[in-house]
All heavy atoms as TSV, in Angstrom:
chain	resi	resn	atom	element	x	y	z
A	1	TRP	N	N	0.807	-1.192	0.000
A	1	TRP	CA	C	0.000	0.000	0.000
A	1	TRP	C	C	0.848	1.251	0.000
A	1	TRP	O	O	0.396	2.341	-0.317
A	1	TRP	CB	C	-0.981	-0.001	1.175
A	1	TRP	CG	C	-0.326	0.036	2.527
A	1	TRP	CD1	C	0.039	-1.017	3.286
A	1	TRP	CD2	C	0.043	1.210	3.263
A	1	TRP	NE1	N	0.609	-0.573	4.447
A	1	TRP	CE2	C	0.626	0.800	4.464
A	1	TRP	CE3	C	-0.070	2.562	3.012
A	1	TRP	CZ2	C	1.099	1.675	5.418
A	1	TRP	CZ3	C	0.411	3.438	3.976
A	1	TRP	CH2	C	0.977	2.992	5.158
A	2	LEU	N	N	2.112	1.112	0.357
A	2	LEU	CA	C	2.983	2.276	0.474
A	2	LEU	C	C	3.445	2.806	-0.878
A	2	LEU	O	O	3.784	3.978	-0.988
A	2	LEU	CB	C	4.185	1.885	1.319
A	2	LEU	CG	C	4.904	2.977	2.072
A	2	LEU	CD1	C	3.947	3.785	2.931
A	2	LEU	CD2	C	5.972	2.379	2.939
A	3	GLU	N	N	3.427	1.965	-1.895
A	3	GLU	CA	C	3.911	2.387	-3.212
A	3	GLU	C	C	3.164	3.595	-3.758
A	3	GLU	O	O	3.766	4.464	-4.371
A	3	GLU	CB	C	3.813	1.234	-4.193
A	3	GLU	CG	C	4.880	0.201	-3.985
A	3	GLU	CD	C	4.801	-0.902	-5.006
A	3	GLU	OE1	O	4.308	-0.662	-6.117
A	3	GLU	OE2	O	5.230	-2.009	-4.669
A	4	ARG	N	N	1.876	3.670	-3.532
A	4	ARG	CA	C	1.123	4.788	-4.083
A	4	ARG	C	C	1.535	6.124	-3.480
A	4	ARG	O	O	1.275	7.167	-4.040
A	4	ARG	CB	C	-0.380	4.571	-3.913
A	4	ARG	CG	C	-0.827	4.520	-2.474
A	4	ARG	CD	C	-2.307	4.229	-2.387
A	4	ARG	NE	N	-2.632	3.933	-1.003
A	4	ARG	CZ	C	-3.821	4.021	-0.491
A	4	ARG	NH1	N	-4.828	4.370	-1.247
A	4	ARG	NH2	N	-4.041	3.732	0.754
A	5	PHE	N	N	2.228	6.085	-2.328
A	5	PHE	CA	C	2.703	7.307	-1.691
A	5	PHE	C	C	4.171	7.578	-2.013
A	5	PHE	O	O	4.760	8.498	-1.491
A	5	PHE	CB	C	2.536	7.215	-0.168
A	5	PHE	CG	C	1.110	7.080	0.255
A	5	PHE	CD1	C	0.636	5.896	0.780
A	5	PHE	CD2	C	0.239	8.139	0.118
A	5	PHE	CE1	C	-0.677	5.769	1.182
A	5	PHE	CE2	C	-1.088	8.030	0.511
A	5	PHE	CZ	C	-1.535	6.835	1.032
A	6	HIS	N	N	4.789	6.734	-2.827
A	6	HIS	CA	C	6.202	6.876	-3.203
A	6	HIS	C	C	7.132	6.777	-2.007
A	6	HIS	O	O	8.088	7.528	-1.879
A	6	HIS	CB	C	6.443	8.198	-3.957
A	6	HIS	CG	C	5.563	8.360	-5.148
A	6	HIS	ND1	N	5.730	7.620	-6.298
A	6	HIS	CD2	C	4.501	9.162	-5.357
A	6	HIS	CE1	C	4.808	7.956	-7.169
A	6	HIS	NE2	N	4.041	8.894	-6.617
A	7	GLY	N	N	6.818	5.892	-1.077
A	7	GLY	CA	C	7.682	5.669	0.072
A	7	GLY	C	C	7.281	6.491	1.288
A	7	GLY	O	O	6.227	7.092	1.343
A	8	VAL	N	N	8.180	6.523	2.252
A	8	VAL	CA	C	7.939	7.198	3.515
A	8	VAL	C	C	8.665	8.547	3.504
A	8	VAL	O	O	9.822	8.624	3.110
A	8	VAL	CB	C	8.481	6.357	4.690
A	8	VAL	CG1	C	8.276	7.061	6.012
A	8	VAL	CG2	C	7.810	4.996	4.701
A	9	ALA	N	N	7.989	9.595	3.950
A	9	ALA	CA	C	8.634	10.903	4.054
A	9	ALA	C	C	9.726	10.835	5.117
A	9	ALA	O	O	9.591	10.153	6.132
A	9	ALA	CB	C	7.610	11.968	4.423
A	10	THR	N	N	10.813	11.523	4.886
A	10	THR	CA	C	11.927	11.535	5.819
A	10	THR	C	C	11.483	11.943	7.212
A	10	THR	O	O	11.959	11.407	8.210
A	10	THR	CB	C	13.019	12.508	5.325
A	10	THR	OG1	O	13.344	12.177	3.979
A	10	THR	CG2	C	14.265	12.405	6.166
A	11	HIS	N	N	10.551	12.846	7.292
A	11	HIS	CA	C	10.038	13.334	8.576
A	11	HIS	C	C	9.446	12.194	9.410
A	11	HIS	O	O	9.562	12.191	10.636
A	11	HIS	CB	C	8.993	14.416	8.326
A	11	HIS	CG	C	8.393	14.972	9.573
A	11	HIS	ND1	N	9.059	15.896	10.356
A	11	HIS	CD2	C	7.221	14.727	10.189
A	11	HIS	CE1	C	8.298	16.198	11.384
A	11	HIS	NE2	N	7.171	15.507	11.310
A	12	TYR	N	N	8.815	11.213	8.758
A	12	TYR	CA	C	8.140	10.113	9.460
A	12	TYR	C	C	8.938	8.817	9.464
A	12	TYR	O	O	8.453	7.788	9.922
A	12	TYR	CB	C	6.775	9.849	8.829
A	12	TYR	CG	C	5.851	11.027	8.938
A	12	TYR	CD1	C	5.491	11.759	7.812
A	12	TYR	CD2	C	5.342	11.424	10.168
A	12	TYR	CE1	C	4.648	12.849	7.912
A	12	TYR	CE2	C	4.506	12.515	10.281
A	12	TYR	CZ	C	4.156	13.219	9.149
A	12	TYR	OH	O	3.332	14.294	9.261
A	13	LEU	N	N	10.163	8.851	8.979
A	13	LEU	CA	C	10.953	7.632	8.837
A	13	LEU	C	C	11.177	6.926	10.168
A	13	LEU	O	O	11.059	5.705	10.253
A	13	LEU	CB	C	12.294	7.944	8.172
A	13	LEU	CG	C	13.135	6.747	7.773
A	13	LEU	CD1	C	12.352	5.833	6.821
A	13	LEU	CD2	C	14.427	7.199	7.133
A	14	LYS	N	N	11.465	7.665	11.240
A	14	LYS	CA	C	11.672	7.042	12.554
A	14	LYS	C	C	10.432	6.286	13.007
A	14	LYS	O	O	10.517	5.172	13.517
A	14	LYS	CB	C	12.027	8.110	13.593
A	14	LYS	CG	C	13.476	8.139	13.923
A	14	LYS	CD	C	13.956	9.171	14.909
A	14	LYS	CE	C	13.044	9.673	15.939
A	14	LYS	NZ	N	13.685	10.608	16.865
A	15	ASN	N	N	9.254	6.895	12.810
A	15	ASN	CA	C	8.011	6.232	13.209
A	15	ASN	C	C	7.775	4.967	12.400
A	15	ASN	O	O	7.395	3.926	12.939
A	15	ASN	CB	C	6.825	7.174	13.030
A	15	ASN	CG	C	6.928	8.396	13.894
A	15	ASN	OD1	O	7.581	8.376	14.918
A	15	ASN	ND2	N	6.297	9.460	13.473
A	16	TYR	N	N	8.001	5.049	11.094
A	16	TYR	CA	C	7.794	3.898	10.217
A	16	TYR	C	C	8.738	2.761	10.601
A	16	TYR	O	O	8.323	1.605	10.699
A	16	TYR	CB	C	8.007	4.300	8.762
A	16	TYR	CG	C	7.939	3.130	7.821
A	16	TYR	CD1	C	6.714	2.575	7.466
A	16	TYR	CD2	C	9.090	2.562	7.311
A	16	TYR	CE1	C	6.640	1.495	6.616
A	16	TYR	CE2	C	9.037	1.483	6.463
A	16	TYR	CZ	C	7.814	0.942	6.116
A	16	TYR	OH	O	7.749	-0.130	5.284
A	17	LEU	N	N	10.001	3.080	10.828
A	17	LEU	CA	C	10.965	2.037	11.176
A	17	LEU	C	C	10.633	1.408	12.528
A	17	LEU	O	O	10.792	0.199	12.707
A	17	LEU	CB	C	12.381	2.601	11.177
A	17	LEU	CG	C	12.905	2.997	9.801
A	17	LEU	CD1	C	14.269	3.647	9.926
A	17	LEU	CD2	C	12.945	1.814	8.866
A	18	GLY	N	N	10.154	2.208	13.462
A	18	GLY	CA	C	9.729	1.661	14.750
A	18	GLY	C	C	8.569	0.698	14.595
A	18	GLY	O	O	8.527	-0.364	15.215
A	19	TRP	N	N	7.621	1.063	13.736
A	19	TRP	CA	C	6.468	0.207	13.458
A	19	TRP	C	C	6.924	-1.104	12.824
A	19	TRP	O	O	6.488	-2.187	13.199
A	19	TRP	CB	C	5.509	0.950	12.537
A	19	TRP	CG	C	4.336	0.156	12.097
A	19	TRP	CD1	C	4.112	-0.336	10.852
A	19	TRP	CD2	C	3.203	-0.249	12.885
A	19	TRP	NE1	N	2.923	-1.016	10.824
A	19	TRP	CE2	C	2.353	-0.982	12.052
A	19	TRP	CE3	C	2.854	-0.064	14.214
A	19	TRP	CZ2	C	1.161	-1.521	12.504
A	19	TRP	CZ3	C	1.666	-0.614	14.656
A	19	TRP	CH2	C	0.841	-1.321	13.815
A	20	ARG	N	N	7.851	-1.024	11.868
A	20	ARG	CA	C	8.357	-2.236	11.206
A	20	ARG	C	C	9.088	-3.138	12.197
A	20	ARG	O	O	8.938	-4.354	12.174
A	20	ARG	CB	C	9.304	-1.867	10.055
A	20	ARG	CG	C	8.640	-1.291	8.852
A	20	ARG	CD	C	7.694	-2.236	8.158
A	20	ARG	NE	N	8.276	-3.533	7.922
A	20	ARG	CZ	C	7.577	-4.636	7.735
A	20	ARG	NH1	N	6.270	-4.604	7.722
A	20	ARG	NH2	N	8.168	-5.782	7.534
A	21	ARG	N	N	9.901	-2.530	13.078
A	21	ARG	CA	C	10.623	-3.335	14.075
A	21	ARG	C	C	9.654	-4.044	15.009
A	21	ARG	O	O	9.865	-5.202	15.372
A	21	ARG	CB	C	11.578	-2.453	14.880
A	21	ARG	CG	C	12.868	-2.137	14.151
A	21	ARG	CD	C	13.886	-1.511	15.074
A	21	ARG	NE	N	13.454	-0.210	15.541
A	21	ARG	CZ	C	13.755	0.941	14.951
A	21	ARG	NH1	N	14.496	0.944	13.875
A	21	ARG	NH2	N	13.327	2.074	15.451
A	22	MET	N	N	8.580	-3.362	15.382
A	22	MET	CA	C	7.589	-3.977	16.260
A	22	MET	C	C	6.914	-5.158	15.546
A	22	MET	O	O	6.735	-6.218	16.132
A	22	MET	CB	C	6.534	-2.970	16.697
A	22	MET	CG	C	5.585	-3.545	17.723
A	22	MET	SD	S	4.252	-2.454	18.170
A	22	MET	CE	C	3.243	-2.540	16.711
A	23	LEU	N	N	6.555	-4.979	14.284
A	23	LEU	CA	C	5.925	-6.068	13.542
A	23	LEU	C	C	6.871	-7.250	13.392
A	23	LEU	O	O	6.453	-8.404	13.482
A	23	LEU	CB	C	5.478	-5.580	12.166
A	23	LEU	CG	C	4.294	-4.619	12.154
A	23	LEU	CD1	C	4.001	-4.165	10.729
A	23	LEU	CD2	C	3.075	-5.245	12.779
A	24	GLU	N	N	8.148	-6.979	13.176
A	24	GLU	CA	C	9.124	-8.069	13.065
A	24	GLU	C	C	9.315	-8.768	14.404
A	24	GLU	O	O	9.490	-9.975	14.460
A	24	GLU	CB	C	10.450	-7.526	12.547
A	24	GLU	CG	C	10.382	-7.114	11.092
A	24	GLU	CD	C	11.632	-6.395	10.626
A	24	GLU	OE1	O	12.574	-6.217	11.432
A	24	GLU	OE2	O	11.665	-5.996	9.449
A	25	ARG	N	N	9.283	-8.016	15.496
A	25	ARG	CA	C	9.481	-8.591	16.830
A	25	ARG	C	C	8.318	-9.494	17.227
A	25	ARG	O	O	8.514	-10.580	17.746
A	25	ARG	CB	C	9.644	-7.474	17.854
A	25	ARG	CG	C	9.948	-7.974	19.257
A	25	ARG	CD	C	10.191	-6.834	20.227
A	25	ARG	NE	N	11.309	-6.034	19.770
A	25	ARG	CZ	C	11.294	-4.701	19.654
A	25	ARG	NH1	N	10.231	-4.023	19.982
A	25	ARG	NH2	N	12.341	-4.056	19.238
A	26	TYR	N	N	7.085	-9.057	17.009
A	26	TYR	CA	C	5.910	-9.797	17.472
A	26	TYR	C	C	5.293	-10.690	16.397
A	26	TYR	O	O	4.545	-11.592	16.722
A	26	TYR	CB	C	4.851	-8.830	18.011
A	26	TYR	CG	C	5.277	-8.159	19.283
A	26	TYR	CD1	C	5.796	-6.874	19.270
A	26	TYR	CD2	C	5.174	-8.812	20.504
A	26	TYR	CE1	C	6.201	-6.254	20.434
A	26	TYR	CE2	C	5.582	-8.202	21.679
A	26	TYR	CZ	C	6.091	-6.924	21.629
A	26	TYR	OH	O	6.488	-6.320	22.790
A	27	GLY	N	N	5.564	-10.405	15.138
A	27	GLY	CA	C	5.009	-11.208	14.050
A	27	GLY	C	C	3.491	-11.248	14.110
A	27	GLY	O	O	2.832	-10.236	14.300
A	28	LYS	N	N	2.942	-12.434	13.993
A	28	LYS	CA	C	1.484	-12.587	14.013
A	28	LYS	C	C	0.910	-12.448	15.420
A	28	LYS	O	O	-0.288	-12.378	15.597
A	28	LYS	CB	C	1.088	-13.932	13.415
A	28	LYS	CG	C	1.384	-14.000	11.939
A	28	LYS	CD	C	0.871	-15.272	11.328
A	28	LYS	CE	C	1.257	-15.265	9.867
A	28	LYS	NZ	N	0.411	-16.026	9.043
A	29	GLY	N	N	1.780	-12.388	16.431
A	29	GLY	CA	C	1.331	-12.252	17.807
A	29	GLY	C	C	1.123	-10.800	18.224
A	29	GLY	O	O	0.895	-10.522	19.386
A	30	VAL	N	N	1.212	-9.864	17.272
A	30	VAL	CA	C	1.033	-8.457	17.605
A	30	VAL	C	C	-0.420	-8.210	17.999
A	30	VAL	O	O	-1.345	-8.755	17.410
A	30	VAL	CB	C	1.469	-7.529	16.444
A	30	VAL	CG1	C	0.542	-7.626	15.266
A	30	VAL	CG2	C	1.583	-6.100	16.909
A	31	ASN	N	N	-0.612	-7.466	19.092
A	31	ASN	CA	C	-1.948	-7.153	19.571
A	31	ASN	C	C	-1.910	-5.784	20.256
A	31	ASN	O	O	-0.863	-5.133	20.311
A	31	ASN	CB	C	-2.456	-8.239	20.527
A	31	ASN	CG	C	-1.516	-8.452	21.695
A	31	ASN	OD1	O	-0.880	-7.534	22.180
A	31	ASN	ND2	N	-1.429	-9.696	22.151
A	32	ILE	N	N	-3.015	-5.351	20.776
A	32	ILE	CA	C	-3.090	-4.027	21.388
A	32	ILE	C	C	-2.141	-3.922	22.579
A	32	ILE	O	O	-1.467	-2.916	22.756
A	32	ILE	CB	C	-4.539	-3.705	21.797
A	32	ILE	CG1	C	-5.388	-3.522	20.544
A	32	ILE	CG2	C	-4.597	-2.473	22.684
A	32	ILE	CD1	C	-6.856	-3.352	20.801
A	33	LYS	N	N	-2.075	-4.959	23.393
A	33	LYS	CA	C	-1.201	-4.935	24.564
A	33	LYS	C	C	0.261	-4.762	24.146
A	33	LYS	O	O	1.000	-3.978	24.750
A	33	LYS	CB	C	-1.371	-6.213	25.378
A	33	LYS	CG	C	-0.576	-6.220	26.653
A	33	LYS	CD	C	-0.834	-7.476	27.452
A	33	LYS	CE	C	0.003	-7.488	28.708
A	33	LYS	NZ	N	-0.203	-8.710	29.477
A	34	ALA	N	N	0.675	-5.469	23.109
A	34	ALA	CA	C	2.049	-5.349	22.615
A	34	ALA	C	C	2.309	-3.944	22.083
A	34	ALA	O	O	3.373	-3.367	22.334
A	34	ALA	CB	C	2.306	-6.387	21.522
A	35	CYS	N	N	1.339	-3.379	21.372
A	35	CYS	CA	C	1.494	-2.024	20.831
A	35	CYS	C	C	1.642	-1.008	21.957
A	35	CYS	O	O	2.507	-0.124	21.895
A	35	CYS	CB	C	0.301	-1.657	19.954
A	35	CYS	SG	S	0.219	-2.574	18.418
A	36	LEU	N	N	0.825	-1.119	22.994
A	36	LEU	CA	C	0.912	-0.204	24.125
A	36	LEU	C	C	2.233	-0.366	24.863
A	36	LEU	O	O	2.860	0.610	25.279
A	36	LEU	CB	C	-0.259	-0.409	25.078
A	36	LEU	CG	C	-1.599	0.100	24.585
A	36	LEU	CD1	C	-2.699	-0.317	25.548
A	36	LEU	CD2	C	-1.580	1.600	24.400
A	37	HIS	N	N	2.656	-1.606	25.011
A	37	HIS	CA	C	3.928	-1.880	25.677
A	37	HIS	C	C	5.062	-1.187	24.935
A	37	HIS	O	O	5.906	-0.533	25.545
A	37	HIS	CB	C	4.165	-3.392	25.735
A	37	HIS	CG	C	5.450	-3.769	26.377
A	37	HIS	ND1	N	6.634	-3.805	25.693
A	37	HIS	CD2	C	5.739	-4.122	27.647
A	37	HIS	CE1	C	7.594	-4.165	26.508
A	37	HIS	NE2	N	7.078	-4.366	27.703
A	38	GLU	N	N	5.089	-1.298	23.629
A	38	GLU	CA	C	6.138	-0.669	22.827
A	38	GLU	C	C	6.029	0.852	22.860
A	38	GLU	O	O	7.034	1.548	22.936
A	38	GLU	CB	C	6.065	-1.162	21.379
A	38	GLU	CG	C	6.402	-2.621	21.223
A	38	GLU	CD	C	7.860	-2.921	21.510
A	38	GLU	OE1	O	8.730	-2.093	21.198
A	38	GLU	OE2	O	8.125	-4.008	22.054
A	39	ALA	N	N	4.823	1.370	22.801
A	39	ALA	CA	C	4.629	2.824	22.779
A	39	ALA	C	C	5.046	3.460	24.100
A	39	ALA	O	O	5.628	4.546	24.112
A	39	ALA	CB	C	3.170	3.149	22.483
A	40	LEU	N	N	4.751	2.782	25.212
A	40	LEU	CA	C	5.084	3.330	26.523
A	40	LEU	C	C	6.522	3.054	26.924
A	40	LEU	O	O	7.070	3.732	27.777
A	40	LEU	CB	C	4.129	2.777	27.588
A	40	LEU	CG	C	2.666	3.176	27.398
A	40	LEU	CD1	C	1.802	2.452	28.409
A	40	LEU	CD2	C	2.498	4.674	27.506
A	41	GLY	N	N	7.109	2.025	26.323
A	41	GLY	CA	C	8.499	1.710	26.589
A	41	GLY	C	C	8.765	1.136	27.962
A	41	GLY	O	O	9.864	1.197	28.473
A	42	ARG	N	N	7.751	0.586	28.587
A	42	ARG	CA	C	7.929	-0.031	29.898
A	42	ARG	C	C	6.897	-1.149	30.059
A	42	ARG	O	O	5.891	-1.166	29.364
A	42	ARG	CB	C	7.792	0.983	31.012
A	42	ARG	CG	C	6.446	1.652	31.069
A	42	ARG	CD	C	6.433	2.676	32.217
A	42	ARG	NE	N	5.114	3.185	32.423
A	42	ARG	CZ	C	4.608	4.260	31.821
A	42	ARG	NH1	N	5.324	4.933	30.957
A	42	ARG	NH2	N	3.383	4.658	32.076
A	43	PRO	N	N	7.145	-2.072	30.970
A	43	PRO	CA	C	6.173	-3.161	31.179
A	43	PRO	C	C	4.805	-2.609	31.603
A	43	PRO	O	O	4.720	-1.632	32.340
A	43	PRO	CB	C	6.780	-3.986	32.300
A	43	PRO	CG	C	8.224	-3.621	32.306
A	43	PRO	CD	C	8.309	-2.204	31.812
A	44	MET	N	N	3.774	-3.248	31.123
A	44	MET	CA	C	2.409	-2.837	31.455
A	44	MET	C	C	2.011	-3.452	32.793
A	44	MET	O	O	2.279	-4.607	33.063
A	44	MET	CB	C	1.436	-3.330	30.392
A	44	MET	CG	C	1.641	-2.745	29.032
A	44	MET	SD	S	0.946	-1.129	28.891
A	44	MET	CE	C	-0.777	-1.498	29.088
A	45	GLN	N	N	1.374	-2.679	33.631
A	45	GLN	CA	C	0.814	-3.201	34.861
A	45	GLN	C	C	-0.656	-3.525	34.611
A	45	GLN	O	O	-1.332	-2.854	33.859
A	45	GLN	CB	C	0.889	-2.172	35.974
A	45	GLN	CG	C	2.279	-1.909	36.469
A	45	GLN	CD	C	2.261	-0.927	37.636
A	45	GLN	OE1	O	1.322	-0.183	37.805
A	45	GLN	NE2	N	3.319	-0.955	38.418
A	46	HIS	N	N	-1.109	-4.577	35.252
A	46	HIS	CA	C	-2.509	-4.938	35.123
A	46	HIS	C	C	-3.360	-3.957	35.939
A	46	HIS	O	O	-3.021	-3.618	37.068
A	46	HIS	CB	C	-2.769	-6.365	35.603
A	46	HIS	CG	C	-2.092	-7.376	34.740
A	46	HIS	ND1	N	-2.585	-7.713	33.507
A	46	HIS	CD2	C	-0.981	-8.096	34.910
A	46	HIS	CE1	C	-1.802	-8.624	32.964
A	46	HIS	NE2	N	-0.800	-8.869	33.799
A	47	VAL	N	N	-4.440	-3.528	35.358
A	47	VAL	CA	C	-5.357	-2.639	36.065
A	47	VAL	C	C	-6.332	-3.490	36.847
A	47	VAL	O	O	-6.961	-4.395	36.300
A	47	VAL	CB	C	-6.114	-1.729	35.073
A	47	VAL	CG1	C	-7.101	-0.859	35.805
A	47	VAL	CG2	C	-5.141	-0.903	34.282
A	48	ILE	N	N	-6.429	-3.223	38.138
A	48	ILE	CA	C	-7.336	-3.996	38.992
A	48	ILE	C	C	-8.528	-3.107	39.341
A	48	ILE	O	O	-8.365	-2.067	39.964
A	48	ILE	CB	C	-6.635	-4.466	40.266
A	48	ILE	CG1	C	-5.436	-5.334	39.895
A	48	ILE	CG2	C	-7.603	-5.212	41.176
A	48	ILE	CD1	C	-4.555	-5.707	41.067
A	49	GLY	N	N	-9.698	-3.509	38.898
A	49	GLY	CA	C	-10.910	-2.760	39.218
A	49	GLY	C	C	-11.528	-3.262	40.497
A	49	GLY	O	O	-11.392	-4.419	40.859
A	50	THR	N	N	-12.174	-2.373	41.196
A	50	THR	CA	C	-12.830	-2.801	42.438
A	50	THR	C	C	-14.321	-2.672	42.314
A	50	THR	O	O	-14.848	-1.959	41.530
A	50	THR	CB	C	-12.358	-1.965	43.637
A	50	THR	OG1	O	-12.587	-0.597	43.354
A	50	THR	CG2	C	-10.902	-2.213	43.904
């Protein structure tokens, strides 16, 4: 899908490469929890509701 945009703009290259690294790291196991973990850069704590 990226071809129609003629690649990634230099301004967004860091974001694109981070996204690609995450997809390579998690493969088909990528999910919302993994995305949040990568975005926050720290282990996720479980939220305990009362």
